[in-house]
C-alpha positions in Angstrom: 0.0 261.9 -96.2 -3.7 261.7 -96.6 -5.7 258.7 -97.7 -8.1 259.9 -100.4 -11.1 257.8 -101.4 -13.9 258.8 -103.8 -17.3 257.6 -104.8 -18.3 258.4 -108.3 -19.8 261.9 -108.7 -23.4 260.9 -109.1 -25.4 262.2 -112.0 -28.3 264.3 -110.9 -30.9 263.1 -113.3 -32.7 261.5 -110.4 -32.4 260.8 -106.6 -30.0 258.2 -105.3 -30.8 254.6 -106.2 -29.7 251.5 -104.3 -26.5 251.2 -106.5 -25.3 254.6 -105.4 -26.2 253.9 -101.8 -24.1 250.7 -102.1 -21.1 252.4 -103.4 -21.3 255.1 -100.8 -21.7 252.7 -97.9 -18.6 250.7 -99.0 -16.6 253.9 -99.2 -17.9 255.0 -95.9 -16.8 251.7 -94.2 -13.3 251.9 -95.7 -13.0 255.6 -94.6 -14.1 254.8 -91.1 -11.6 251.9 -90.9 -8.7 254.1 -92.2 -9.6 256.8 -89.7 -9.7 254.3 -86.8 -6.3 253.1 -87.9 -5.0 256.6 -87.5 -4.9 257.8 -91.1 -5.8 261.3 -92.3 -8.8 260.5 -94.5 -10.3 262.7 -97.2 -13.6 261.0 -98.3 -14.9 262.6 -101.4 -18.4 262.3 -102.8 -20.7 264.6 -104.7 -22.7 265.2 -107.8 -22.1 265.6 -111.5 -24.5 268.3 -112.7 -23.7 269.1 -116.3 -24.4 267.6 -119.7 -27.1 267.1 -122.3 -29.1 264.6 -120.2 -29.5 267.1 -117.4 -30.4 269.9 -119.8 -33.1 267.8 -121.3 -34.4 266.5 -118.0 -34.8 270.1 -116.8 -36.5 271.2 -120.0 -39.0 268.3 -119.6 -39.8 269.6 -116.1 -40.1 273.1 -117.4 -37.4 274.5 -115.1 -33.9 275.9 -115.4 -31.1 273.2 -115.2 -29.6 275.0 -112.1 -32.9 274.7 -110.2 -33.2 271.0 -111.1 -29.6 270.5 -109.9 -30.1 272.3 -106.7 -33.1 270.1 -105.9 -31.5 266.8 -106.6 -28.1 267.8 -105.1 -30.0 268.6 -101.8 -31.7 265.2 -102.0 -28.3 263.5 -102.2 -26.9 265.5 -99.3 -29.9 264.7 -97.1 -29.7 261.0 -98.1 -26.1 260.7 -97.1 -26.8 262.2 -93.8 -29.7 259.8 -93.3 -27.4 256.9 -94.1 -24.8 258.2 -91.6 -22.2 258.7 -94.3 -19.0 260.2 -92.9 -17.9 262.1 -96.0 -15.4 264.9 -95.8 -16.0 266.7 -99.1 -19.2 267.0 -101.1 -18.5 268.6 -104.5 -21.0 270.0 -106.9 -19.6 270.4 -110.4 -21.8 273.5 -111.0 -19.8 275.4 -108.3 -17.6 278.3 -109.3 -14.7 276.7 -107.4 -14.9 273.6 -109.6 -15.0 275.7 -112.7 -11.8 277.5 -111.7 -10.0 274.2 -111.3 -11.4 272.9 -114.7 -10.1 276.0 -116.5 -6.7 275.7 -114.9 -6.5 272.1 -115.8 -7.5 272.8 -119.4 -4.8 275.4 -119.8 -2.2 272.8 -118.6 -3.4 270.3 -121.1 -3.3 272.9 -123.9 0.3 273.7 -123.0 1.1 270.0 -123.6 -0.3 270.5 -127.1 -2.9 267.9 -126.5 -6.0 269.9 -127.6 -7.0 270.4 -131.2 -10.2 271.2 -133.2 -11.8 268.4 -135.2 -15.2 267.0 -136.3 -17.0 264.4 -134.2 -19.3 262.0 -136.1 -21.0 259.0 -134.6 -23.8 257.4 -132.6 -24.3 258.9 -129.2 -26.0 257.7 -126.0 -27.4 260.6 -124.0 -27.7 258.5 -120.9 -24.1 257.4 -121.0 -22.9 260.8 -122.4 -20.8 258.7 -124.7 -20.2 257.9 -128.4 -20.6 254.2 -129.2 -18.1 252.4 -131.4 -19.8 251.8 -134.8 -22.7 249.6 -133.5 -24.4 247.3 -136.0 -27.7 248.5 -137.3 -27.0 251.9 -135.8 -30.2 253.6 -136.7 -32.2 251.2 -134.4 -29.4 250.2 -132.1 -30.1 250.7 -128.4 -27.7 251.4 -125.6 -27.2 248.1 -123.7 -27.3 250.0 -120.4 -30.2 252.5 -121.0 -32.1 250.6 -123.7 -32.7 253.8 -125.6 -32.0 254.6 -129.2 -28.7 256.2 -130.0 -28.6 259.7 -131.6 -26.5 260.7 -134.6 -24.0 263.5 -133.9 -22.0 265.5 -136.4 -20.4 268.6 -135.0 -17.1 270.5 -134.6 -15.5 269.7 -131.2 -12.3 270.1 -129.4 -10.4 266.8 -129.1 -7.9 265.4 -126.6 -4.9 263.5 -128.0 -5.6 260.3 -126.1 -3.7 258.2 -128.8 -0.5 260.0 -127.8 -0.6 258.2 -124.4 -1.1 254.7 -125.7 2.2 253.3 -124.3 1.9 255.1 -121.0 -1.7 253.9 -120.4 -0.6 250.3 -121.3 2.1 250.5 -118.6 -0.3 252.0 -116.0 -3.1 249.5 -116.5 -0.7 246.6 -116.3 0.5 247.6 -112.9 -0.6 244.9 -110.4 -2.6 247.1 -108.1 -4.0 249.8 -110.5 -7.3 248.1 -111.6 -9.3 245.7 -109.5 -10.8 243.2 -109.6 -8.9 241.1 -112.2 -12.0 240.8 -114.4 -12.3 244.5 -114.8 -8.5 244.8 -115.4 -8.7 242.3 -118.3 -11.6 244.2 -119.9 -9.6 247.4 -119.9 -6.4 245.7 -121.2 -8.5 244.3 -124.1 -10.0 247.7 -124.8 -6.6 249.5 -124.8 -5.0 246.8 -127.0 -7.3 247.8 -129.8 -5.6 251.2 -130.0 -6.6 254.4 -128.2 -8.5 257.0 -130.2 -8.6 260.7 -129.5 -11.9 261.8 -127.9 -13.9 265.0 -128.0 -13.9 267.2 -124.9 -16.3 269.9 -125.9 -19.9 270.1 -127.2 -21.6 272.8 -129.2 -25.3 271.8 -128.6 -25.1 271.8 -124.8 -25.6 275.1 -123.1 -25.7 273.6 -119.6 -22.0 273.1 -118.9 -18.7 275.0 -118.2 -17.8 277.3 -121.1 -14.6 276.5 -122.9 -12.3 279.6 -122.7 -11.8 281.3 -126.1 -14.3 279.0 -127.9 -17.7 280.5 -128.3 -20.7 278.1 -128.0 -18.4 275.3 -126.7 -18.9 273.8 -123.3 -16.7 271.1 -121.8 -17.8 267.5 -122.3 -19.3 266.3 -119.1 -16.7 263.6 -118.6 -13.8 266.0 -119.0 -15.5 268.3 -116.5 -16.8 265.7 -114.0 -13.6 263.7 -113.4 -11.9 266.9 -112.2 -14.5 267.0 -109.4 -12.2 264.6 -107.5 -9.5 267.2 -107.7 -11.5 270.4 -107.1 -13.2 268.7 -104.1 -9.9 268.7 -102.2 -9.6 272.5 -102.2 -13.4 273.2 -102.1 -13.3 274.4 -98.5 -10.1 276.4 -98.8 -9.7 280.1 -99.3 -7.8 279.7 -102.5 -9.7 277.4 -104.9 -6.9 276.4 -107.3 -5.6 273.3 -109.0 -2.3 273.6 -107.1 -4.1 273.9 -103.8 -5.9 270.6 -104.5 -2.7 268.9 -105.6 -0.9 269.9 -102.4 -4.0 269.1 -100.3 -4.0 265.4 -101.0 -3.9 264.4 -104.6 -3.6 261.7 -106.0 -6.6 259.7 -104.9 -5.7 256.4 -103.2 -8.8 254.7 -104.6 -11.7 255.5 -106.9 -14.6 253.1 -106.1 -17.0 253.1 -109.1 -19.5 251.0 -111.0 -18.0 248.8 -113.7 -20.0 250.7 -116.4 -17.8 253.8 -116.0 -14.5 252.0 -115.7 -13.1 253.1 -119.1 -13.4 256.8 -118.2 -11.6 256.3 -114.9 -8.9 253.8 -115.9 -8.0 255.1 -119.4 -9.2 258.6 -120.2 -8.6 260.1 -116.7 -5.0 258.9 -116.3 -4.1 260.2 -119.8 -5.6 263.6 -119.0 -3.7 263.8 -115.7 -0.4 262.9 -117.3 -1.0 265.6 -119.9 -1.5 268.1 -117.1 1.7 267.0 -115.3 -0.3 265.4 -112.4 -0.1 262.0 -110.7 -2.6 259.3 -111.6 -4.8 257.7 -109.0 -3.3 254.7 -107.2 -6.2 252.4 -107.7 -9.5 252.2 -109.7 -11.9 249.6 -108.3 -14.9 248.7 -110.5 -17.7 247.0 -108.5 -20.5 245.1 -110.1 -24.2 245.8 -110.6 -27.1 245.1 -108.3 -30.1 243.0 -109.3 -33.3 242.1 -107.5 -34.4 238.5 -107.2 -32.2 237.6 -110.2 -33.6 240.4 -112.4 -32.2 243.7 -113.5 -34.0 246.5 -111.7 -36.0 248.8 -113.8 -39.0 251.1 -113.6 -40.7 249.3 -116.5 -40.4 246.0 -114.5 -41.7 247.6 -111.4 -39.0 246.0 -109.2 -36.9 249.0 -108.3 -35.9 249.0 -104.6 -36.3 252.5 -103.2 -33.4 253.0 -100.7 -35.5 255.5 -98.7 -38.1 252.9 -98.1 -35.5 250.3 -97.1 -34.0 252.7 -94.6 -37.3 253.7 -93.1 -38.6 250.2 -92.8 -35.5 248.3 -91.7 -33.0 250.9 -90.5 -29.4 251.6 -91.4 -27.6 248.7 -89.9 -29.5 245.8 -91.6 -29.2 247.3 -95.0 -25.5 248.0 -94.5 -24.8 244.5 -93.3 -26.6 242.9 -96.2 -24.8 245.0 -98.8 -21.4 244.6 -97.2 -21.5 241.0 -96.2 -23.6 239.4 -98.9 -21.9 241.0 -101.9 -18.2 240.3 -102.7 -16.8 243.7 -103.7 -16.2 243.6 -107.5 -18.9 241.0 -108.2 -22.5 241.6 -109.2 -24.9 241.4 -106.2 -28.5 240.3 -106.0 -31.0 241.7 -103.4 -33.4 238.9 -102.3 -36.0 239.9 -99.8 -36.2 236.6 -97.9 -32.5 236.2 -97.9 -32.1 239.7 -96.5 -34.5 239.0 -93.6 -32.9 235.6 -92.9 -29.3 237.1 -92.9 -30.2 239.9 -90.6 -32.1 237.7 -88.2 -29.4 235.0 -88.1 -26.3 237.2 -88.1 -27.3 240.3 -86.2 -30.3 239.5 -84.1 -29.6 235.9 -83.1 -25.8 235.4 -83.3 -24.6 238.8 -82.1 -27.6 240.4 -80.3 -28.7 237.4 -78.4 -25.1 236.6 -77.4 -24.8 240.1 -75.8 -28.2 240.1 -74.1 -28.0 236.7 -72.5 -24.4 237.1 -71.3 -25.2 240.5 -69.8 -28.2 239.0 -68.1 -26.2 236.3 -66.5 -23.4 238.7 -65.5 -25.9 241.1 -63.9 -27.7 238.3 -62.1 -24.7 236.5 -60.7 -22.2 239.3 -60.2 -24.2 242.3 -58.8 -24.8 244.1 -62.1 -21.0 244.2 -62.8 -18.3 242.6 -65.0 -16.9 239.7 -63.1 -13.2 239.3 -62.2 -11.0 237.8 -64.8 -9.9 234.8 -62.7 -7.6 233.2 -65.3 -7.6 229.8 -63.7 -8.0 227.6 -66.8 -4.6 228.0 -68.3 -4.8 228.4 -72.0 -7.7 230.7 -73.1 -9.0 229.3 -76.4 -11.4 232.1 -76.9 -8.6 234.7 -76.5 -6.7 232.9 -79.3 -9.7 232.8 -81.6 -10.3 236.5 -81.0 -6.6 237.3 -81.8 -6.7 235.4 -85.0 -10.1 237.0 -86.0 -8.7 240.5 -85.4 -5.6 239.7 -87.5 -7.6 238.3 -90.4 -10.1 241.2 -90.2 -7.2 243.7 -90.7 -5.8 241.7 -93.6 -9.2 241.5 -95.4 -10.1 245.2 -94.8 -6.7 246.3 -96.2 -7.4 244.3 -99.3 -10.9 245.8 -99.6 -12.5 242.4 -99.0 -15.2 243.8 -96.8 -17.4 240.8 -97.0 -14.7 238.6 -95.7 -13.9 241.2 -92.9 -17.6 241.1 -91.9 -17.4 237.3 -91.9 -14.5 237.4 -89.5 -16.7 239.4 -87.0 -19.5 237.0 -87.5 -17.3 233.9 -87.0 -15.9 235.4 -83.8 -19.5 235.8 -82.6 -20.3 232.2 -83.6 -17.2 230.9 -81.8 -18.1 232.9 -78.7 -21.6 231.4 -78.7 -20.1 227.9 -79.0 -17.7 228.7 -76.1 -20.6 229.8 -74.0 -22.7 226.7 -74.9 -19.9 224.3 -74.4 -19.0 225.6 -71.0 -22.6 225.9 -69.8 -22.1 228.4 -66.9 -25.9 228.2 -66.1 -25.2 224.7 -64.9 -21.9 225.3 -63.3 -23.2 228.2 -61.2 -25.4 225.7 -59.2 -22.2 224.5 -57.4 -20.5 227.0 -55.2 -17.1 225.6 -55.9 -17.5 226.5 -59.6 -17.9 230.2 -58.9 -14.4 231.2 -60.0 -14.6 229.3 -63.3 -18.0 230.8 -64.0 -16.4 234.3 -63.5 -13.8 233.4 -66.0 -16.3 232.1 -68.6 -18.5 235.1 -68.4 -15.6 237.5 -68.4 -14.2 235.9 -71.6 -17.6 236.0 -73.3 -18.1 239.7 -72.4 -14.5 240.5 -73.5 -15.0 238.8 -76.8 -18.3 240.6 -77.3 -16.5 243.9 -76.6 -14.1 243.1 -79.4 -16.9 242.1 -81.7 -18.5 245.5 -81.1 -15.3 247.3 -81.8 -14.8 245.3 -85.1 -18.3 246.4 -86.2 -17.4 250.1 -85.8 -16.4 250.7 -89.5 -19.1 248.4 -90.8 -22.1 249.1 -88.6 -21.3 252.2 -86.5 -24.8 252.4 -85.0 -24.9 248.8 -83.8 -21.3 249.1 -82.6 -22.3 252.1 -80.5 -25.2 250.2 -79.0 -23.0 247.3 -78.0 -20.5 249.6 -76.5 -23.2 251.3 -74.3 -24.5 247.9 -73.2 -21.1 247.1 -71.9 -20.7 250.4 -70.1 -19.5 252.7 -72.9 -16.0 251.3 -73.0 -14.7 252.7 -76.4 -12.4 255.7 -75.9 -11.4 258.0 -78.8 -8.2 259.0 -77.1 -6.8 255.4 -77.2 -5.8 254.0 -80.6 -8.5 251.7 -81.9 -6.2 248.9 -82.8 -4.8 248.9 -79.3 -8.4 248.6 -77.9 -8.8 245.4 -80.0 -6.2 243.6 -77.8 -7.6 241.1 -75.3 -8.1 241.8 -71.6 -9.2 245.4 -71.6 -12.7 244.9 -70.2 -12.5 246.3 -66.6 -13.4 243.9 -63.9 -16.2 245.1 -61.5 -17.2 247.8 -63.8 -21.0 248.5 -63.8 -23.2 247.0 -66.5 -26.4 248.8 -67.7 -29.7 247.0 -67.8 -29.6 245.0 -71.1 -31.9 245.9 -73.9 -32.1 244.5 -77.5 -29.5 246.1 -79.8 -31.3 245.0 -82.9 -34.8 243.7 -83.6 -35.7 240.7 -85.6 -37.2 241.4 -89.0 -40.5 239.9 -90.3 -40.6 238.6 -93.9 -43.7 239.9 -95.7 
C-alpha cells in the first residue's frame, strides 16, 4: 500500500506565494517522515491551469493561455527544486494524460445518471472560480477573499447531482478523522446541514479548458477538472494513462493538505463526485489556516507581500522551514513577524543546536585525539538516554498526528536538555583532574550521541541541517539501516574520527 499525500494544485495566475510554499513544505516534511518510516510514498503536487481567470490573465498579457501556463508552471517546478521539495509527481492539468482521465471519469459519472443540462444564474467570483450564495447588495458585493466585484452569470451549463448525495456526504464528514482540524470540520457540517445543491460542471464562455465530450462550446468547470489532477497524477508517468491505472496505482489519497478557503470543494464536492464514479474517497482532508504578516493580511496594495524567493536567497532553506513548521500550529492561522523569525532561528538553531554541536565536537577533538570517546558507562542510570528515548517516542506520536510544530519542539527540547546536561556536568572543569578522565569520556559521549539523535530527528524537518550535523559527526546516517532503528541510543561508534568542526548554521541579523 502506498501513502498518498497531496498539496493543492496551485492556480497558475502567478508565481508561488508564501502560502503555497508553506503548504508544500509541510507536505514535504510529512512525506520525508513517512519514507524514513519505510512507507511507499506518492507525494503529489502540481498546477491547475484552466479556467476563466487564466484565460483573462493571458489575454491581458497579450499571449496564448498555453504560453502563460508553460511559463508559470516552469516557475513552480524550479521553485520546488530550490526549496528541496521531494515530490514524486508533478501534474499539469493542461496535459493530454490528465484530459484522458477527466473524460473517463466524466463517462462514469454520466453512467450514474448524475449529469443533466440546466441554467446557471448567479453572482460569480472569477478569482475563486465559484458562484456565491445570494450575497446582499449583489451588484456591489465584493468577494471577501479577492476583494473584487462579483459578475452576474446566466448561461446553460451541465450540472452534477450533488443533492443526491446529501446523506452520504453527511456520513463521511462526520467520520472522526475525515476533516481536520475540528474548526474546519464544524464549518463543513454547518454548510452541509443547510442542504446540498446541484452545481454546474461546465462553462460556455471559457474556451481555455477541457472540452466536454458531445457538448459543443462547453468546457469542464475548473473545479471538476482540477480535482481529478490528484488522480491523473498517479498514472502520469505510466505507459497507459487511464483512470483505472491511477486507481490501482495508489488511489485513494491518504491526505489532502489544503488552505481552508478551498475546503468545501475537497470535503463535499469531491467525495460526492468520487462516489458517483464508483471510487473511494480520500481518507483525510486537512484545512490549514492563512498566513499574515505582522498581524496584517498580506496584499500587493498594502505593500507587505513576502516574496518567498527573496526569503530563500537571503536566509536559506532551513531557517524559513523551521519558522513555518515550528511557529505555526498546523490548522491555525500563522503570522510572519520579521524580528520573531530572526530571534527563533538564532535561539533554536544557531545557539541551542548549532552551538551544542560545535562546542562538544571541539572538546572531544581536543581531549580525545579528534575522535569519539569511549562510552564508559560508569555512572549507572543515564538520565540523558532516558530523556532522548522519551523525546523520540513523543516525536513519532506528534508526527503521526500531523502536529509538526510539536514534533519540532520535541527536537528542540532534547537539544535544550542536552545543553543542560552538559552545563550541569561541566566536563571542562572535571578534565583538570586526571582521575575524572573516565567520567568526562562518558559525558562527552552522551552529549555527542544525543546530538546524533537530534540530527536524525531533524531529517524530515530540516534535511539540509540534518545532513550537516551528520557530516560533522563523521557521516553516520546509513540508508540501508531503518531510520527508526538508528534513533535508538548507543549507536555512536567509539574511537571513530571526527572532522574539524564548522558552523552548521549562521546567526541572522535583524534589519
